[in-house]
All heavy atoms as an XYZ file, in Angstrom:
780
protein
N       0.412    -12.940      5.735
C       0.752    -11.535      5.723
C       0.484    -10.912      4.353
O      -0.128     -9.865      4.252
C       2.217    -11.349      6.116
C       2.680     -9.910      5.972
S       4.454     -9.772      6.152
C       4.708     -8.188      5.443
N       0.963    -11.559      3.287
C       0.847    -10.976      1.955
C      -0.617    -10.872      1.507
O      -0.950     -9.979      0.740
C       1.672    -11.768      0.942
C       3.182    -11.659      1.157
S       3.829     -9.967      1.341
C       3.555     -9.283     -0.258
N      -1.483    -11.750      2.004
C      -2.893    -11.661      1.636
C      -3.498    -10.339      2.098
O      -4.224     -9.687      1.363
C      -3.691    -12.843      2.216
C      -3.348    -14.178      1.598
C      -2.077    -14.799      2.183
O      -1.640    -14.383      3.276
O      -1.511    -15.679      1.516
N      -3.172     -9.930      3.333
C      -3.662     -8.651      3.849
C      -3.075     -7.473      3.072
O      -3.746     -6.484      2.821
C      -3.339     -8.501      5.335
C      -4.344     -9.210      6.227
C      -4.086     -8.890      7.649
N      -3.058     -9.839      8.095
C      -2.395     -9.773      9.218
N      -2.602     -8.793     10.045
N      -1.504    -10.667      9.533
N      -1.825     -7.609      2.686
C      -1.158     -6.553      1.919
C      -1.863     -6.380      0.576
O      -2.210     -5.264      0.184
C       0.340     -6.881      1.726
C       0.973     -5.978      0.673
C       1.075     -6.780      3.056
N      -2.078     -7.487     -0.139
C      -2.732     -7.393     -1.440
C      -4.175     -6.930     -1.318
O      -4.653     -6.149     -2.143
C      -2.661     -8.722     -2.188
C      -1.295     -9.025     -2.720
C      -0.643    -10.182     -2.348
C      -0.650     -8.145     -3.571
C       0.628    -10.459     -2.827
C       0.625     -8.407     -4.057
C       1.260     -9.578     -3.683
N      -4.867     -7.368     -0.293
C      -6.248     -6.914     -0.073
C      -6.274     -5.405      0.166
O      -7.144     -4.698     -0.347
C      -6.874     -7.652      1.109
N      -5.305     -4.911      0.921
C      -5.250     -3.472      1.210
C      -4.920     -2.665     -0.034
O      -5.463     -1.583     -0.244
C      -4.224     -3.199      2.308
N      -4.066     -3.192     -0.886
C      -3.600     -2.429     -2.041
C      -4.489     -2.548     -3.270
O      -4.293     -1.810     -4.234
C      -2.170     -2.864     -2.402
C      -1.112     -2.523     -1.371
C       0.231     -3.107     -1.781
C      -1.015     -1.030     -1.152
N      -5.454     -3.440     -3.253
C      -6.267     -3.614     -4.466
C      -7.289     -2.498     -4.673
O      -7.835     -2.361     -5.748
C      -6.930     -4.984     -4.494
C      -8.158     -5.132     -3.657
C      -8.733     -6.528     -3.847
C     -10.029     -6.671     -3.112
N     -10.605     -7.994     -3.305
N      -7.490     -1.660     -3.695
C      -8.443     -0.566     -3.792
C      -7.755      0.745     -4.158
O      -6.775      1.145     -3.522
C      -9.168     -0.395     -2.451
O      -9.825      0.843     -2.399
N      -8.301      1.421     -5.176
C      -7.784      2.745     -5.550
C      -7.890      3.721     -4.377
O      -6.999      4.543     -4.173
C      -8.567      3.321     -6.737
C      -8.314      2.579     -8.028
O      -7.270      1.897     -8.145
O      -9.161      2.671     -8.931
N      -8.971      3.631     -3.638
C      -9.174      4.532     -2.493
C      -8.080      4.324     -1.451
O      -7.485      5.293     -0.960
C     -10.570      4.326     -1.859
C     -10.719      5.129     -0.569
C     -11.658      4.672     -2.853
N      -7.795      3.091     -1.123
C      -6.766      2.821     -0.109
C      -5.379      3.238     -0.592
O      -4.593      3.788      0.181
C      -6.812      1.351      0.304
C      -8.078      1.032      1.089
C      -8.060     -0.350      1.706
N      -8.213     -1.432      0.775
C      -9.377     -1.928      0.365
N     -10.514     -1.406      0.802
N      -9.424     -2.938     -0.474
N      -5.088      3.014     -1.862
C      -3.802      3.479     -2.391
C      -3.718      5.005     -2.334
O      -2.681      5.569     -2.008
C      -3.580      2.956     -3.811
C      -3.332      1.444     -3.852
C      -2.852      0.979     -5.214
N      -3.720      1.368     -6.305
C      -4.742      0.654     -6.765
N      -5.039     -0.507     -6.203
N      -5.462      1.081     -7.789
N      -4.826      5.672     -2.607
C      -4.830      7.138     -2.551
C      -4.652      7.632     -1.116
O      -3.961      8.619     -0.880
C      -6.118      7.699     -3.146
C      -6.101      9.204     -3.325
C      -4.980      9.674     -4.237
O      -4.821      9.180     -5.345
N      -4.198     10.627     -3.779
N      -5.252      6.942     -0.158
C      -5.059      7.297      1.255
C      -3.577      7.204      1.612
O      -3.031      8.087      2.280
C      -5.920      6.410      2.180
C      -7.404      6.763      2.027
C      -5.471      6.541      3.645
C      -8.352      5.798      2.724
N      -2.905      6.158      1.139
C      -1.469      6.025      1.409
C      -0.692      7.198      0.815
O       0.234      7.723      1.447
C      -0.942      4.701      0.852
C      -1.463      3.434      1.524
C      -0.925      2.201      0.804
C      -1.127      3.394      2.996
N      -1.078      7.608     -0.384
C      -0.418      8.755     -1.011
C      -0.622     10.009     -0.167
O       0.324     10.754      0.110
C      -0.921      8.966     -2.455
C      -0.436     10.294     -3.025
C      -0.498      7.807     -3.341
N      -1.863     10.247      0.271
C      -2.135     11.417      1.104
C      -1.313     11.390      2.392
O      -0.751     12.398      2.808
C      -3.617     11.521      1.449
C      -4.511     11.896      0.301
C      -5.778     11.345      0.183
C      -4.108     12.806     -0.669
C      -6.622     11.689     -0.871
C      -4.945     13.152     -1.723
C      -6.193     12.596     -1.817
O      -7.017     12.927     -2.858
N      -1.242     10.225      3.026
C      -0.520     10.118      4.290
C       0.994     10.156      4.103
O       1.726     10.385      5.069
C      -0.943      8.854      5.042
C      -2.383      8.860      5.558
C      -2.738      7.517      6.170
C      -2.601      9.994      6.551
N       1.467      9.953      2.893
C       2.913     10.022      2.656
C       3.435     11.444      2.844
O       4.626     11.648      3.044
C       3.262      9.502      1.260
O       2.808     10.401      0.264
N       2.533     12.421      2.814
C       2.929     13.817      3.034
C       2.879     14.217      4.500
O       3.320     15.311      4.859
C       2.008     14.752      2.238
O       2.155     14.508      0.869
N       2.298     13.359      5.337
C       2.224     13.662      6.766
C       0.933     13.161      7.370
O       0.033     12.704      6.672
N       0.837     13.243      8.669
C      -0.335     12.763      9.394
C      -1.558     13.604      9.047
O      -1.460     14.805      8.840
C      -0.082     12.816     10.900
C       1.015     11.882     11.352
C       1.258     11.939     12.851
O       0.658     12.801     13.538
O       2.045     11.117     13.334
N      -2.720     12.930      9.003
C      -3.991     13.600      8.737
C      -5.048     13.064      9.684
O      -4.995     11.904     10.101
C      -4.442     13.355      7.295
C      -3.579     13.944      6.184
C      -4.004     13.397      4.830
C      -3.648     15.457      6.199
N      -6.017     13.893     10.006
C      -7.145     13.442     10.827
C      -8.164     12.736      9.941
O      -8.124     12.860      8.708
C      -7.844     14.632     11.510
O      -8.429     15.458     10.501
C      -6.889     15.428     12.387
N      -9.080     12.052     10.580
C     -10.171     11.404      9.844
C     -10.936     12.447      9.033
O     -11.241     12.236      7.865
C     -11.111     10.678     10.816
C     -12.366     10.203     10.154
C     -12.360      9.083      9.343
C     -13.555     10.897     10.318
C     -13.508      8.652      8.708
C     -14.703     10.479      9.695
C     -14.688      9.351      8.890
N     -11.228     13.573      9.651
C     -11.983     14.634      8.976
C     -11.237     15.144      7.732
O     -11.838     15.374      6.686
C     -12.258     15.769      9.948
C     -13.254     16.771      9.440
C     -13.632     17.754     10.505
N     -14.563     17.082     11.416
C     -14.926     17.551     12.587
N     -14.458     18.684     13.013
N     -15.770     16.892     13.345
N      -9.931     15.296      7.846
C      -9.137     15.746      6.695
C      -9.144     14.712      5.572
O      -9.220     15.066      4.396
C      -7.696     16.037      7.129
C      -7.568     17.255      8.013
C      -6.191     17.374      8.627
O      -5.591     16.388      9.062
N      -5.688     18.610      8.685
N      -9.063     13.449      5.942
C      -9.107     12.390      4.922
C     -10.482     12.313      4.279
O     -10.606     12.226      3.055
C      -8.729     11.038      5.539
C      -7.247     10.843      5.832
C      -7.036      9.660      6.755
C      -6.478     10.674      4.535
N     -11.524     12.345      5.097
C     -12.896     12.251      4.589
C     -13.203     13.369      3.601
O     -13.878     13.152      2.599
C     -13.898     12.258      5.732
C     -15.321     12.031      5.277
C     -16.281     12.089      6.444
C     -17.722     11.978      6.012
N     -18.109     12.869      4.933
N     -12.668     14.563      3.847
C     -12.920     15.711      2.981
C     -12.358     15.516      1.572
O     -12.786     16.182      0.636
C     -12.329     16.972      3.606
N     -11.445     14.585      1.420
C     -10.810     14.358      0.115
C     -11.542     13.322     -0.737
O     -11.134     13.066     -1.870
C      -9.365     13.919      0.333
C      -8.555     15.013      1.012
C      -7.201     14.511      1.453
N      -6.551     15.526      2.264
C      -5.338     15.974      2.037
N      -4.619     15.506      1.047
N      -4.820     16.902      2.821
N     -12.601     12.719     -0.191
C     -13.329     11.664     -0.909
C     -14.830     11.944     -0.881
O     -15.335     12.500      0.083
C     -13.072     10.299     -0.254
C     -11.645      9.847     -0.336
C     -10.775     10.023      0.728
C     -11.160      9.242     -1.487
C      -9.461      9.603      0.657
C      -9.849      8.815     -1.576
C      -8.993      8.996     -0.497
N     -15.535     11.489     -1.913
C     -16.986     11.675     -1.950
C     -17.746     10.519     -1.289
O     -18.832     10.164     -1.726
C     -17.275     11.728     -3.456
C     -16.265     10.800     -4.039
C     -15.025     11.000     -3.194
N     -17.170      9.930     -0.264
C     -17.765      8.763      0.388
C     -18.249      9.109      1.786
O     -17.836     10.097      2.379
C     -16.748      7.619      0.485
C     -16.103      7.259     -0.820
C     -14.742      7.385     -0.992
C     -16.864      6.814     -1.890
C     -14.140      7.066     -2.192
C     -16.272      6.497     -3.095
C     -14.913      6.617     -3.257
N     -19.070      8.238      2.328
C     -19.566      8.417      3.696
C     -18.446      8.143      4.703
O     -17.447      7.490      4.379
C     -20.731      7.455      3.955
O     -20.254      6.113      3.968
N     -18.649      8.617      5.914
C     -17.704      8.354      6.993
C     -17.457      6.878      7.220
O     -16.301      6.448      7.316
N     -18.536      6.052      7.298
C     -18.314      4.616      7.492
C     -17.505      3.974      6.357
O     -16.705      3.073      6.607
C     -19.733      4.048      7.550
C     -20.557      5.180      8.081
C     -19.954      6.413      7.463
N     -17.671      4.458      5.135
C     -16.903      3.907      4.015
C     -15.416      4.229      4.178
O     -14.555      3.360      3.968
C     -17.425      4.446      2.687
N     -15.115      5.457      4.576
C     -13.716      5.836      4.790
C     -13.127      5.040      5.950
O     -11.988      4.559      5.881
C     -13.582      7.357      5.038
C     -14.051      8.148      3.820
C     -12.158      7.735      5.419
C     -13.281      7.888      2.544
N     -13.895      4.882      7.017
C     -13.418      4.083      8.157
C     -13.110      2.650      7.744
O     -12.139      2.056      8.226
C     -14.447      4.096      9.290
C     -14.501      5.380     10.101
C     -15.673      5.341     11.073
C     -13.192      5.611     10.836
N     -13.922      2.083      6.869
C     -13.678      0.720      6.366
C     -12.306      0.659      5.688
O     -11.512     -0.245      5.945
C     -14.779      0.311      5.389
C     -14.462     -0.954      4.637
C     -14.616     -2.195      5.236
C     -13.986     -0.900      3.327
C     -14.306     -3.358      4.560
C     -13.678     -2.059      2.635
C     -13.840     -3.289      3.257
O     -13.524     -4.431      2.578
N     -12.019      1.631      4.830
C     -10.738      1.644      4.118
C      -9.573      1.853      5.088
O      -8.521      1.210      4.954
C     -10.740      2.728      3.040
C     -11.657      2.420      1.905
N     -11.440      1.371      1.034
C     -12.799      3.021      1.496
C     -12.402      1.346      0.127
N     -13.245      2.334      0.397
N      -9.762      2.713      6.069
C      -8.717      2.923      7.070
C      -8.450      1.654      7.871
O      -7.298      1.320      8.159
C      -9.094      4.084      7.996
C      -9.105      5.470      7.338
C      -9.732      6.497      8.273
C      -7.699      5.885      6.912
N      -9.513      0.931      8.221
C      -9.347     -0.329      8.956
C      -8.555     -1.350      8.141
O      -7.700     -2.064      8.671
C     -10.704     -0.909      9.343
C     -11.095     -0.601     10.768
C     -12.277     -1.426     11.242
N     -13.439     -1.303     10.375
C     -14.354     -0.342     10.445
N     -14.248      0.590     11.357
N     -15.375     -0.321      9.621
N      -8.853     -1.421      6.838
C      -8.125     -2.357      5.977
C      -6.628     -2.016      5.956
O      -5.782     -2.908      6.001
C      -8.678     -2.316      4.549
C     -10.078     -2.871      4.398
S     -10.155     -4.660      4.537
C      -9.365     -5.146      3.023
N      -6.320     -0.740      5.895
C      -4.917     -0.317      5.891
C      -4.256     -0.559      7.247
O      -3.074     -0.905      7.318
C      -4.811      1.157      5.495
C      -5.158      1.452      4.032
C      -5.291      2.949      3.804
C      -4.135      0.832      3.097
N      -5.021     -0.408      8.322
C      -4.487     -0.705      9.658
C      -4.223     -2.196      9.806
O      -3.199     -2.594     10.364
C      -5.454     -0.237     10.741
C      -5.429      1.255     10.976
C      -6.360      1.679     12.089
O      -7.595      1.589     11.899
O      -5.856      2.103     13.138
N      -5.127     -3.031      9.311
C      -4.943     -4.483      9.394
C      -3.714     -4.938      8.615
O      -3.046     -5.894      9.007
C      -6.188     -5.213      8.894
C      -7.357     -5.119      9.844
C      -8.623     -5.751      9.307
O      -8.572     -6.458      8.281
O      -9.678     -5.532      9.919
N      -3.413     -4.261      7.524
C      -2.217     -4.571      6.745
C      -0.975     -3.943      7.375
O       0.135     -4.150      6.904
C      -2.375     -4.072      5.312
N      -1.170     -3.183      8.449
C      -0.110     -2.487      9.191
C       0.614     -1.463      8.318
O       1.811     -1.247      8.443
C       0.860     -3.488      9.815
C       0.184     -4.379     10.832
C       1.115     -5.384     11.460
O       2.278     -5.486     11.110
N       0.595     -6.146     12.398
N      -0.146     -0.805      7.430
C       0.391      0.262      6.601
C       0.186      1.622      7.239
O       0.909      2.560      6.937
C      -0.267      0.266      5.221
C       0.210     -0.823      4.306
C      -0.532     -1.163      3.197
C       1.394     -1.500      4.523
C      -0.102     -2.152      2.336
C       1.838     -2.484      3.670
C       1.083     -2.809      2.568
N      -0.828      1.729      8.101
C      -1.093      2.994      8.787
C      -1.337      2.712     10.260
O      -1.593      1.580     10.657
C      -2.290      3.771      8.190
C      -3.599      3.020      8.404
C      -2.054      4.090      6.727
C      -4.837      3.845      8.054
N      -1.265      3.796     11.026
C      -1.493      3.704     12.469
C      -2.363      4.882     12.885
O      -2.203      5.990     12.376
C      -0.130      3.764     13.163
C      -0.164      3.704     14.653
C       1.244      3.700     15.218
O       1.973      4.705     15.043
O       1.602      2.686     15.829
N      -3.271      4.615     13.812
C      -4.153      5.646     14.350
C      -3.519      6.159     15.627
O      -3.398      5.434     16.603
C      -5.527      5.030     14.618
C      -6.591      6.027     14.874
N      -7.782      5.681     15.431
C      -6.669      7.353     14.646
C      -8.546      6.760     15.535
N      -7.882      7.783     15.066
N      -3.101      7.423     15.614
C      -2.435      8.046     16.766
C      -3.295      9.191     17.255
O      -3.224     10.296     16.720
C      -1.072      8.588     16.355
C      -0.115      7.564     15.839
C       1.166      8.213     15.369
N       2.061      7.224     14.803
C       3.127      7.520     14.094
N       3.435      8.791     13.855
N       3.897      6.583     13.615
N      -4.114      8.936     18.252
C      -5.029      9.981     18.736
C      -5.959     10.379     17.607
O      -6.579      9.534     16.990
N      -6.029     11.665     17.291
C      -6.924     12.079     16.210
C      -6.309     11.909     14.819
O      -6.961     12.154     13.807
C      -7.166     13.558     16.501
C      -5.919     14.003     17.184
C      -5.458     12.804     17.992
N      -5.046     11.481     14.754
C      -4.334     11.418     13.478
C      -4.128      9.995     12.975
O      -4.019      9.052     13.755
C      -2.960     12.093     13.604
C      -3.063     13.567     13.862
C      -2.989     14.066     15.159
C      -3.265     14.459     12.819
C      -3.103     15.428     15.397
C      -3.386     15.819     13.053
C      -3.302     16.296     14.339
O      -3.425     17.631     14.579
N      -4.038      9.892     11.655
C      -3.627      8.662     10.991
C      -2.255      8.928     10.402
O      -2.000      9.998      9.843
C      -4.607      8.278      9.882
C      -5.889      7.714     10.432
C      -6.953      8.556     10.740
C      -6.037      6.359     10.668
C      -8.133      8.050     11.266
C      -7.212      5.846     11.195
C      -8.256      6.694     11.490
O      -9.413      6.193     12.019
N      -1.356      7.967     10.547
C       0.014      8.131     10.074
C       0.410      6.931      9.224
O       0.039      5.789      9.507
C       0.968      8.256     11.255
N       1.175      7.191      8.201
C       1.721      6.153      7.346
C       2.888      5.487      8.059
O       3.750      6.166      8.624
C       2.206      6.775      6.025
C       2.807      5.828      5.007
C       1.742      4.881      4.472
C       3.417      6.626      3.861
N       2.905      4.163      8.046
C       4.011      3.402      8.622
C       4.938      3.026      7.467
O       4.908      1.914      6.944
C       3.489      2.173      9.370
C       2.592      2.484     10.565
C       1.984      1.219     11.143
C       3.384      3.238     11.634
N       5.754      3.980      7.073
C       6.587      3.854      5.882
C       7.455      2.600      5.911
O       7.578      1.898      4.903
C       7.475      5.104      5.723
O       6.635      6.257      5.794
C       8.222      5.099      4.419
N       8.050      2.314      7.044
C       8.921      1.134      7.137
C       8.143     -0.154      6.879
O       8.665     -1.079      6.250
C       9.612      1.068      8.496
C      10.676      2.144      8.658
O      11.134      2.700      7.632
O      11.049      2.442      9.806
N       6.909     -0.227      7.356
C       6.101     -1.422      7.130
C       5.726     -1.573      5.659
O       5.711     -2.684      5.126
C       4.832     -1.392      7.980
C       5.121     -1.617      9.447
O       6.265     -1.803      9.840
N       4.089     -1.575     10.262
N       5.419     -0.463      5.000
C       5.100     -0.507      3.568
C       6.324     -0.978      2.800
O       6.248     -1.874      1.959
C       4.623      0.874      3.067
C       4.426      0.868      1.554
C       3.338      1.292      3.776
N       7.459     -0.400      3.112
C       8.713     -0.775      2.445
C       9.021     -2.255      2.674
O       9.375     -2.980      1.744
C       9.848      0.098      2.961
C      11.166     -0.131      2.258
C      12.258      0.824      2.733
N      11.944      2.181      2.274
C      11.686      3.202      3.100
N      11.678      3.039      4.402
N      11.421      4.402      2.627
N       8.858     -2.712      3.912
C       9.158     -4.109      4.232
C       8.232     -5.056      3.480
O       8.674     -6.091      2.979
C       9.038     -4.355      5.737
C       9.406     -5.752      6.136
C       9.355     -5.959      7.633
C       9.707     -7.394      7.957
N       9.681     -7.637      9.382
N       6.952     -4.709      3.359
C       6.007     -5.561      2.635
C       6.436     -5.734      1.184
O       6.391     -6.842      0.631
C       4.598     -4.978      2.710
N       6.879     -4.649      0.561
C       7.331     -4.739     -0.827
C       8.639     -5.506     -0.939
O       8.842     -6.258     -1.895
C       7.434     -3.347     -1.452
C       6.100     -2.825     -1.873
C       5.390     -1.972     -1.054
C       5.531     -3.216     -3.076
C       4.142     -1.501     -1.433
C       4.281     -2.752     -3.465
C       3.586     -1.891     -2.640
N       9.523     -5.352      0.024
C      10.776     -6.104      0.015
C      10.516     -7.599      0.141
O      11.130     -8.409     -0.552
C      11.697     -5.618      1.131
C      12.296     -4.261      0.859
C      13.054     -3.687      2.044
O      13.082     -4.324      3.137
O      13.617     -2.584      1.892
N       9.578     -7.983      1.016
C       9.225     -9.394      1.173
C       8.648     -9.928     -0.134
O       9.012    -11.015     -0.592
C       8.224     -9.589      2.338
C       7.611    -10.971      2.331
C       8.913     -9.302      3.669
N       7.765     -9.158     -0.750
C       7.169     -9.573     -2.017
C       8.241     -9.741     -3.091
O       8.288    -10.754     -3.790
C       6.114     -8.560     -2.461
C       5.562     -8.835     -3.820
C       4.725     -9.923     -4.039
C       5.883     -8.018     -4.885
C       4.222    -10.189     -5.300
C       5.379     -8.272     -6.150
C       4.544     -9.364     -6.361
N       9.123     -8.764     -3.218
C      10.161     -8.828     -4.243
C      11.150     -9.958     -3.996
O      11.588    -10.619     -4.941
C      10.898     -7.489     -4.348
C      10.080     -6.356     -4.945
C      10.851     -5.046     -4.851
C       9.687     -6.647     -6.379
N      11.493    -10.211     -2.749
C      12.419    -11.309     -2.468
C      11.772    -12.649     -2.805
O      12.451    -13.562     -3.271
C      12.892    -11.281     -1.018
O      11.835    -11.575     -0.131
N      10.469    -12.746     -2.617
C       9.763    -13.961     -3.021
C       9.772    -14.143     -4.528
O       9.906    -15.257     -5.030
N       9.633    -13.061     -5.255
C       9.698    -13.136     -6.718
C      11.083    -13.561     -7.183
O      11.220    -14.400     -8.078
C       9.365    -11.776     -7.346
C       7.920    -11.329     -7.356
C       7.813     -9.959     -8.016
C       7.041    -12.320     -8.081
N      12.094    -12.958     -6.584
C      13.463    -13.283     -6.967
C      13.784    -14.742     -6.689
O      14.476    -15.392     -7.470
C      14.440    -12.371     -6.244
C      14.377    -10.933     -6.710
C      15.132     -9.978     -5.816
O      15.633    -10.396     -4.749
O      15.218     -8.794     -6.179
N      13.281    -15.268     -5.599
C      13.550    -16.658     -5.249
C      12.868    -17.625     -6.207
O      13.350    -18.734     -6.419
C      13.082    -16.928     -3.824
N      11.759    -17.204     -6.796
C      11.003    -18.087     -7.677
C      11.236    -17.811     -9.156
O      10.746    -18.537    -10.002
C       9.515    -17.963     -7.375
C       9.168    -18.427     -5.983
C       7.696    -18.290     -5.687
O       6.876    -18.213     -6.578
N       7.355    -18.262     -4.419
N      11.987    -16.777     -9.487
C      12.190    -16.395    -10.882
C      13.041    -17.443    -11.591
O      14.088    -17.845    -11.096
C      12.867    -15.035    -10.950
N      12.581    -17.898    -12.756
C      13.395    -18.849    -13.529
C      14.604    -18.122    -14.122
O      14.576    -16.913    -14.327
C      12.446    -19.310    -14.628
C      11.470    -18.192    -14.773
C      11.337    -17.580    -13.406
N      15.646    -18.879    -14.349
C      16.831    -18.292    -14.977
C      16.513    -17.985    -16.427
O      15.915    -18.793    -17.139
C      18.010    -19.260    -14.890
C      18.495    -19.571    -13.482
C      19.617    -20.611    -13.541
C      19.005    -18.307    -12.805
N      16.892    -16.815    -16.877
C      16.648    -16.401    -18.247
C      17.929    -16.564    -19.034
O      18.993    -16.135    -18.600
C      16.199    -14.928    -18.298
C      14.898    -14.765    -17.506
C      16.024    -14.444    -19.733
C      14.447    -13.331    -17.371
N      17.826    -17.206    -20.174
C      18.991    -17.388    -21.019
C      19.427    -16.024    -21.540
O      18.608    -15.261    -22.025
C      18.655    -18.307    -22.201
C      18.283    -19.706    -21.782
C      17.872    -20.542    -22.988
O      18.369    -20.250    -24.096
O      17.079    -21.458    -22.809
N      20.724    -15.710    -21.458
C      21.180    -14.390    -21.905
C      20.803    -14.073    -23.344
O      20.464    -12.947    -23.654
C      22.704    -14.481    -21.746
C      22.921    -15.544    -20.730
C      21.769    -16.504    -20.889
N      20.820    -15.050    -24.237
C      20.502    -14.768    -25.633
C      19.041    -14.383    -25.818
O      18.690    -13.659    -26.730
C      20.816    -15.993    -26.513
O      20.030    -17.084    -26.096
N      18.153    -14.860    -24.941
C      16.726    -14.548    -25.042
C      16.374    -13.261    -24.309
O      15.328    -12.685    -24.515
C      15.898    -15.696    -24.504
C      16.132    -16.982    -25.325
C      15.205    -18.044    -24.931
N      13.897    -17.711    -25.501
C      12.767    -18.234    -25.082
N      12.777    -19.097    -24.117
N      11.633    -17.911    -25.630
N      17.258    -12.811    -23.430
C      16.967    -11.615    -22.645
C      17.233    -10.338    -23.419
O      16.733     -9.295    -23.078
C      17.834    -11.611    -21.378
N      17.987    -10.419    -24.475
C      18.320     -9.241    -25.267
C      17.233     -8.986    -26.298
O      16.841     -9.878    -27.034
C      19.668     -9.434    -25.984
O      20.641     -9.792    -25.015
C      20.081     -8.182    -26.721
N      16.761     -7.769    -26.353
C      15.743     -7.374    -27.317
C      16.403     -6.432    -28.309
O      17.024     -5.449    -27.923
C      14.548     -6.672    -26.635
C      13.523     -6.201    -27.653
C      13.923     -7.570    -25.599
N      16.247     -6.755    -29.587
C      16.874     -5.891    -30.589
C      15.942     -4.741    -30.936
O      14.724     -4.882    -30.939
C      17.206     -6.696    -31.848
O      16.009     -7.224    -32.392
N      16.523     -3.587    -31.223
C      15.747     -2.422    -31.606
C      15.364     -2.527    -33.078
O      16.147     -2.976    -33.902
C      16.558     -1.138    -31.377
N      14.177     -2.107    -33.407
C      13.716     -2.163    -34.803
C      13.944     -0.852    -35.500
O      13.903      0.162    -35.009
C      12.216     -2.484    -34.843
S      11.871     -4.114    -34.189
């Protein structure tokens, strides 16, 4: 699961698509108008986001699956917390100069 998430998020274009969709559903034409890329290039990025289950194609619209994005980050963070080494309190404090 996390491999698809990281693959989807490594592209600036795909992250920007998520930002655009965070404001509401958009059509392919509306998304394409925001980028200087060909239609097939935009479709490729949309497919990557769909495979990561970050967006959904609903008729003519693409919608952000906010809960899935949130869950992916929660899974990632819980994995980090489980693997994080214990930090000695004396080393965790940084003094101001």
